[in-house]
C-alpha positions, -999 to 999 in steps of 0.1 A, spaced: -692 -288 852 -688 -292 819 -708 -258 806 -689 -246 834 -655 -256 820 -672 -245 784 -675 -207 794 -639 -204 810 -627 -218 782 -649 -193 761 -641 -163 792 -604 -176 785 -612 -173 749 -622 -143 746 -594 -132 769 -571 -147 748 -589 -131 718 -586 -98 730 -550 -103 739 -541 -115 702 -562 -85 691 -539 -59 712 -511 -74 702 -520 -75 671 -524 -40 672 -489 -35 688 -469 -51 660 -489 -32 639 -478 -4 653 -442 -14 666 -438 -24 628 -449 6 617 -424 32 638 -397 3 622 -406 15 592 -404 47 600 -377 42 616 -364 22 586 -368 52 564 -349 85 594 -324 56 595 -316 56 555 -322 96 559 -294 100 585 -265 76 562 -275 97 531 -272 132 554 -246 117 567 -229 106 533 -234 144 519 -224 156 555 -195 138 543 -189 149 507 -193 189 523 -162 181 551 -142 164 519 -152 194 496 -143 219 525 -113 205 530 -99 207 493 -109 241 492 -92 251 518 -62 230 506 -62 247 476 -60 282 496 -36 269 514 -17 265 479 -25 297 470 -17 319 505 16 301 503 23 314 461 13 352 476 35 348 494 63 334 479 50 365 451 51 386 482 92 383 487 106 382 451 85 409 452 97 424 487 136 415 470 134 431 435 119 465 453 146 464 480 172 458 448 156 485 425 157 502 458 192 497 462 201 502 427 182 538 430 206 548 455 239 536 437 222 560 408 220 591 432 252 593 444 261 585 410 244 617 396 258 635 426 294 625 417 289 629 377 272 665 388 303 673 412 319 663 381 297 685 359 304 721 373 343 708 381 347 709 347 318 730 336 344 759 361 378 747 348 360 757 310 354 787 323 385 796 335 406 792 302 376 810 283 389 837 309 423 832 298 415 828 260 398 863 269 430 876 286 451 860 255 431 867 227 430 901 244 468 914 248 469 892 204 445 918 197 429 884 180 390 904 164 363 878 180 338 870 156 301 882 159 281 850 181 311 827 190 322 823 219 330 783 214 361 771 231 369 760 191 368 788 174 386 804 193 414 781 194 410 785 154 420 818 153 443 824 185 467 799 156 452 816 128 463 852 145 505 830 153 506 821 117 504 850 108 526 869 136 557 835 124 549 847 89 557 887 97 586 881 117 602 857 93 602 879 66 608 913 82 640 889 91 645 880 57 639 916 40 
């Protein structure tokens, strides 16, 4: 019986030893898996940190682009207003130019009429028109000289 107990104890020892060996293998495998999981966890934390940095950078870039767009919109509004002002001024200048052209044409027509009238007076007074002169001033000076001469002649005629 003692031997049976010894045998049973040895069998039991062997079973326990096998179980302990398997448990040791399982523990080693589990530690290896735990190490791999710790490395994976660390890698994921690092990637999460990088992702957050990328997200924050993207948000800053987006905000900068929004500020740039707003600035461009403001500049566009100012440019449009300047262009509208310029177009308004241009329209005013075109109207003013049209009015000035009308006035200039009227004055030119009046000048032509005066020139024709002076031509008639010169012809009636028989004043010799200097060669190449057609200005109103030259005609007026000639008329003044002629009138002066006529007055002198009339004065001398009555005295003598």
